[in-house]
MARTOR-423720 format. One record per residue: residue in three letters; x, y, z of N, C-alpha, C, O in turn. Coordinates in pm, whole numbers, plus 50000, padded with zeros to 5 digits. Layout:
MARTOR-423720
ALAXYZXYZXYZXYZ/...
END
This chain:
MARTOR-423720
MET500834988250000500005000050000500885012550000501915012950066/THR500465022549926501145035449924500105046349948499115047349875/ILE500355054450051499475065950076499755076149966500905079649942/GLN498715081049901498875090549792498795105049840499525113649791/ARG497925107749934497755121149989496755120150103496175109550125/ILE496545130950173495465131450272494175133650194494045143450122/HIS493245124650208491955126050140491195137950200490735146750128/HIS491065137950333490535149550404490835148150552491045137050603/VAL490855159250619490975159850763489675166150811489255176450758/ALA489035160050910487715164950954487755169851098488355163651186/TYR487095181051119486915186951250485425189351272484635188551178/ARG485055192351393483675195951422483545211151414484505218451438/CYS482355215851381482105230251378480765233251446479915224451462/HIS480605245851487479355250351546478275252451440477115248851460/ASP478685258251327477745262151222478445259951087479415266751056/ALA477935250551009478595246950883478665258650787479705261050726/ARG477565266050772477555277250678478555288050720479335292950638/ALA478535291850848479455302050897480905297550883481775305750854/THR481165284750902482515279450889482985280250744484095284850717/VAL482145275850651482485276550509482765291050469483765293850402/GLU481905300150509482075314250473483345320050533484025328050468/TRP483695316250657484905321250722486145316550648487055324450620/TYR486205303750615487375298450545487465304050403488575306050352/GLN486345306450338486375312750205486915326950217487815330850143/ARG486365334550310486725348750323488165350750369488895358750310/HIS488575343550471489865346350533491035338250478492175342850483/LEU490775326150426491865317850376491715314350228492525306850174/GLY490685319650164490515317750020490225303449978490505299649864/MET489675295350067489385281450034488045280349962487065286650001/ASP488025272449856486785269949783485965259249854486505249549906/PHE484665261149855483705251449908483475241149798482975244549691/VAL483845228549824483815218549716482735207949729482375201849629/LEU482205205549849481245194649865480495195949996481045200550096/ALA479225191949995478435190750117477735177350114477185173250011/ILE477755170450227477035157750243476225158950370476745163050474/ALA474945155450364474095155850482473355142550491472865137350391/GLU473275137250610472595124450635471835125350767472125133750852/ASP470865116550781470155115250909470685103550990470365101951108/GLN471525095350925472085083450989473555082650953473925085050837/VAL474405079451050475835078351027476115065650945475775054750990/PRO476725066950826476935055150741477775044050806477485032250787/SER478805047650882479695037450938479115030351059479365018451079/THR478345037451141477815031551265476325028851258475785021351340/HIS475645034851161474185033951145473425040751259472215038651275/ALA474125048751339473465056051447472575066951388472955073451291/PRO471385068851445470515079651398471035093051453470725096851566/ASP471805100051373472435112551419472625121651298473615120251226/PRO471715130751274471835139351157473085148051163473525152351270/TYR473645150551045474845158851038474945165550902474355161050804/MET475705176350900476115183050775477625181850771478315185650866/HIS478145176550661479575174450642479985183050523479555180550410/VAL480825193350547481245202450441482735200850415483515197850506/PHE483125202850288484495200650244485025213150175484345219150091/LEU486255217050211486895228950156488235225150093488955216550144/ASP488555231549981489805229149911490935236149986490975248449993/ALA491855228150042492985233550116494245234350030495345236350083/GLY494105232749899495235233849807496005220849793496055212749886/GLY496615218949678497475207449654496775194049664497415183949694/GLY495465193649640494725181249650494295177849792493735167149815/ASN494555186649887494185184450027492825190550055492465200950000/VAL492075183950140490715188450172490555189550323490935180550398/LEU489995200750366489645203050506488135201750517487405208150442/ALA487675193650609486235191050623485775194150765486555194150860/PHE484475196850776483865199450906482535192250916481845190350815/PHE482175188251037480885182551068480125192051160480665196451261/GLU478895195251124477995201751219477065190851271476415183951193/LEU477005189551402476225179051468475195185451562475495187451679/PRO474015188551512473065196051592472515188851715472055195451808/ASN472555175551718472005168251833473055163751933472725157452034/ALA474305166751908475395162551998475595173052107475225184652091/PRO476185168852220476515178652324477425189552267478065187652164/ALA477475200852335478295212152291479745207852272480255199152342/MET480385214252173481795211452146482655214852267482365224352340/GLY483685207252287484665210052390486045207752334486215205852213/ARG487025207952420488385204952379489025196652489488515196352601/ASP490105190152460490825182052556491485191352658492465198052628/ALA490935191652778491425200652882492835197152928493495205552990/ASN493305185052900494645180952940495715183852837496895181252860/THR495305189352722496255192552616496275207752597495215213652575/PRO497445214152606497495228652585496915232352448497085224952351/GLU496245243752440495575247452315496545249752199496125249252084/TRP497825252152227498795254152118499175241052050499745241351941/VAL498885229652111499305216852055498435212651937498955209751829/GLN497135212351957496245207551852495925218951757495265228651793/HIS496415217551633496185227951533496345222051394496845210851377/ILE495915229551297496135225851158496975236851096496695248651113/ALA498025232751023498945242450963498865241650812498875230850753/PHE498795253250751498765254350605500005261850559500425271550622/GLN500585257350450501755263950393501315274950299500405273050218/VAL501975286450309501785297450214503075299150135504105293450170/GLY503015307150029504115307949934505355315349977506445312449927/SER505235324850070506395332850107506155339850241505025340450289/VAL507225345050298507105352850421506305365550394505515369850478/ASP506505371650276505735383650242504235380650239503435388550289/GLU503865369350181502465365350178501935362750319500795366150351/LEU502755356850403502395354250542502105367350615501095368650684/LEU503005377050600502845389950668501635397750615500935404250692/ALA501405397050485500235403650427498945397350479497965404350508/THR498945384250492497765377250545497555380950691496415382750736/GLN498645381950766498525385950907497835399550918496925401150999/LEU498265409150838497635422450842496165421950803495335428450866/ARG495855414150700494465412950656493595406650765492475411050788/LEU494105396250831493355389850939493145399451055492045400151111/GLN494195406851091494085416251201493085427351168492325431651256/LYS493075432151043492105442351003490675437051010489735444851028/ALA490515423850997489195417551007488835414551152487795408551179/GLY489685418751246489385416951388489815403451444489385399751554/ILE490645396051372491115383051418492455384851489493395390451431/GLU492535380251612493775381251689494785371351632494485359451616/VAL495985376251603497025368051542498265368351630498695378951675/VAL498835356551655500115355351727501195353351622501055345151531/GLY502265360851635503385359151542503645371951465503035382351492/PRO504555371051370505155358751321506165352851420506845360051493/THR506215339651420507155332151501508205326251408507875319851308/ASP509475328351441510575323251360510985309551414511545308651523/HIS510705299051338511045285351377512345280951309512625268951305/THR513105289951257514345287651182514075281251045514575286250944/LEU513305270651041512985263750915511805270250843511645268650722/PHE511005277350918509835284250863509395294950962509745294551080/GLN508635304350911507995314450996506505311850991505965307250890/SER505835314651101504405311951104503645321951188504205328951272/ILE502345322251162501405329951244500325320151290500085309851228/TYR499675323651401498655315151462497415323351494497505335051532/PHE496265317051477494985323551510493945312551523494225300951494/PHE492735316151566491675306451585490555308751485490215320151453/ASP489975297751437488815298851350487565301151437487695301251559/PRO486395302951379485215306051460484745294451548483865296251632/ASN485325282651531484965271051611485945268551726485775259151803/GLY486975276951735487985275351839489145266451800489975263051884/HIS489225262451671490345254451624491525263551594491365273851528/ARG492705259951643493895268051617494395265251475494515253751434/VAL494675275951404495145275251266496515281751260496755292151322/GLU497425275551186498755280951163498945282751014498575274050935/LEU499525294050976499995296050839501505296650847502065303850930/ALA502185289150759503635288050765504265290850629503755286450526/ALA505365298050631506155300750511507535294750532508245298550625/ASP507915285450445509215278750458510365288550436510305297250350/THR511415286950519512625295050506513875286350512514985291650507/ALA513725273250524514855264050539515675263250411515155263950300/THR516965261750430517855259150317517995244050301517695236550395/PRO518445239350186518695224950171519685219550276519535208350323/GLU520685227650312521635223350414520945221150548521225211350617/MET520055230250585519325228650712518505215750710518485208250808/GLN517825213350600517015201150589517895188750600517515179050666/GLN519055188950535519975177450542520475175250684520555163850730/ARG520825186150753521325184950891520265178750981520585170451066/LEU519025182750964517955177151047517645162751009517375154451095/ASP517695159850881517445146150836518485136550895518165125250931/ALA519715141150904520805132650953520665129051101521235118951144/VAL519925136851179519835134351324518445130251371518255128151491/LYS517495129051282516105126551326515955113851407515265113851509/TRP516575102751363516425090251437517155090651571516665085251670/ALA518315096951576519045098151702518255106651801518205103651920/MET517625117151751516815125651838515625117851893515315118652012/LEU514965110351807513795102651851514195092051953513485089952051/GLU515315085551929515785075352023516095081452159515695076052263/GLU516815092752159517145099252287515875103752359515745101852480/TRP514945109652286513685113852346512945101952406512425102952518/SER512905090852335512205078952383512785073852514512055068852600/ARG514085075152530514745070552653514605080452767514395076452881/THR514725093552737514875103452844513665112552865513485118052973/LYS512855114252762511735123852762512235138052789511535146152849/ARG513445140752745514055154052753514435158152611514775149652529/ALA514375170952584514665175952450516115173152412517025178352476/PRO516345165052308517715162652260518325175452204517595184452160/LYS519615176352205520325188452161520995186752025521845194751988/HIS520615176451950521225173751820521035185351721521855187251631/ALA519965192851737519675203851646519655217251719518905226351682/ALA520465218451822520515230851900520895242951813520555254251847/TRP521585240451703521945251451612520715259251565520825271051531/MET519555252751563518335259751520517955271051613517275280551572/HIS518385270151737517955279951838519085289251882518915296951976/GLU520205288651815521315297251850520955311951838521515320351909/LYS520025315151747519605328951728518795334051848518645346051865/GLU518265324751931517445328852045518205338652136517605347852191/LEU519495336652150520285345552235520215359852184520305369452261/GLY520055361352054519925374651995518495378251963518245388451898/GLY517535369952008516125373151987515565367551858514555372751809/GLY516155357151802515695351751674514735340351688513565342351723/ALA515195328251661514345316451648513635313151778514125315651888/ALA512465307351761511665302651875511005289551835511055285551718/THR510395282951930509705270451901508215271751935507795280852006/ALA507435262251880505985261351902505345274651884504125275851899/
END
């Protein structure tokens, strides 16, 4: 078996129409499909839903479910809100900064840009409380090669110690001067 791409990633939403309109307006995603049922096909449970699909570029699809009969949406209280997010790649740092200004003018609170050495990103929340990241790659081929060479050693050390390995500490050397940051 070979995975070809992500078919879709699905999240829950408060209001399918408002969600589609928000992603169209703020992230330029096209609305590509809606499916509505009164019964869940996989479980046969009687639970009406609206399932909407948005074009996230490159053959990727972002989907949402509106579930009017389910309890109110929540989040995992044991996981910090910065952990669970969806990140989209944009074409350049200039595009990232322009999008940040446009989002802020629309009244959306934006964190960043954050310099991750390999990319810069901004963070904000959609109308459902899902954290969204936009990222612009800045890595050089040498940086990618250096990280590729140590990935298994880093994972092995982490598995043993549960402490951050220092194999790629060079990524954060700019921190002393106020540069790179993580998460």
